[in-house]
C-alpha positions in Angstrom: -78.4 119.0 -249.3 -76.6 121.0 -246.6 -77.6 118.4 -244.1 -75.6 115.8 -245.9 -72.2 117.8 -245.9 -69.4 117.2 -243.5 -69.8 119.7 -240.7 -66.6 121.7 -241.4 -67.8 122.2 -245.1 -71.2 123.1 -243.8 -69.8 125.7 -241.5 -67.7 127.2 -244.3 -70.7 127.5 -246.5 -72.7 129.0 -243.6 -70.0 131.7 -243.0 -69.9 132.7 -246.7 -73.8 133.1 -246.6 -73.6 135.1 -243.5 -71.0 137.4 -244.9 -73.3 138.0 -248.0 -76.2 139.0 -245.6 -73.8 141.6 -244.1 -72.6 143.0 -247.3 -74.8 146.1 -246.9 -73.6 146.6 -243.2 -76.4 144.9 -241.4 -78.4 141.7 -241.6 -82.0 142.6 -242.7 -84.8 140.9 -240.5 -86.0 138.8 -243.5 -82.4 137.8 -244.2 -82.0 136.8 -240.4 -85.4 134.9 -240.6 -84.1 133.1 -243.7 -80.7 132.1 -242.1 -82.4 131.1 -238.7 -84.8 128.9 -240.6 -82.0 127.3 -242.5 -80.2 126.6 -239.3 -83.3 125.2 -237.7 -83.4 122.5 -240.5 -79.7 121.4 -240.2 -78.2 118.8 -238.0 -75.8 121.1 -236.0 -73.9 120.4 -232.8 -74.7 122.9 -230.0 -71.2 124.5 -230.7 -72.0 124.6 -234.4 -75.3 126.2 -233.8 -73.9 128.7 -231.4 -71.2 129.8 -234.1 -73.8 129.8 -236.9 -76.1 132.0 -234.8 -73.4 134.3 -233.8 -72.8 135.1 -237.5 -76.1 137.1 -237.4 -74.8 139.4 -234.7 -71.3 140.3 -236.2 -70.0 139.7 -239.6 -67.7 136.9 -240.0 -64.1 137.9 -240.7 -63.2 137.8 -244.3 -60.5 135.1 -243.7 -63.3 133.0 -242.2 -65.7 133.4 -245.0 -63.3 133.1 -248.0 -65.4 131.9 -251.0 -62.5 130.5 -252.9 -62.2 127.9 -250.2 -65.4 126.4 -251.3 -65.0 123.2 -253.1 -66.2 123.3 -256.7 -68.9 120.6 -256.1 -70.6 122.9 -253.5 -70.3 126.2 -255.4 -73.7 125.9 -257.2 -75.3 125.2 -253.9 -73.6 128.1 -252.3 -74.9 130.5 -255.0 -78.3 129.3 -254.8 -78.2 130.1 -251.0 -76.5 133.5 -251.8 -79.3 134.5 -254.2 -82.0 133.3 -251.7 -80.5 135.2 -248.8 -80.2 138.3 -250.7 -83.6 138.1 -252.0 -85.2 137.1 -248.7 -86.2 140.6 -248.0 -87.6 141.2 -251.5 -85.2 144.1 -252.0 -81.8 143.7 -253.4 -79.5 146.7 -253.3 -77.1 147.4 -256.0 -74.2 146.7 -253.7 -75.7 143.2 -253.0 -76.4 142.6 -256.7 -72.8 143.4 -257.5 -71.5 141.2 -254.9 -73.6 138.2 -255.9 -72.7 138.7 -259.5 -68.9 138.9 -258.6 -69.3 136.0 -256.4 -70.9 134.0 -259.2 -68.2 135.0 -261.6 -65.5 133.9 -259.0 -67.0 130.6 -258.2 -68.8 129.5 -261.3 -67.1 131.6 -264.2 -70.4 133.1 -265.2 
């Protein structure tokens, strides 16, 4: 589904997913692998691929990863990715769990 999105929308989603991976202060190896595999399946330009890969080395600025800028029709997809990246390492910290639930409340009203 991500592969069908406008490149700007896709990058916005990827920035939020990366920010979620950084919520505990570092991207865990399994989270990195998950995101790298995701990037490998997407039709990205060289510039987009480099930008997306850089998000694994430094957390995106909060203004770049503002989840409220995600269009309503993409929010469910974003939350699916959020739960997948947080669960990629089979360990979800309380901070990650709280962040995901708050994000879900913000985006989906659940």
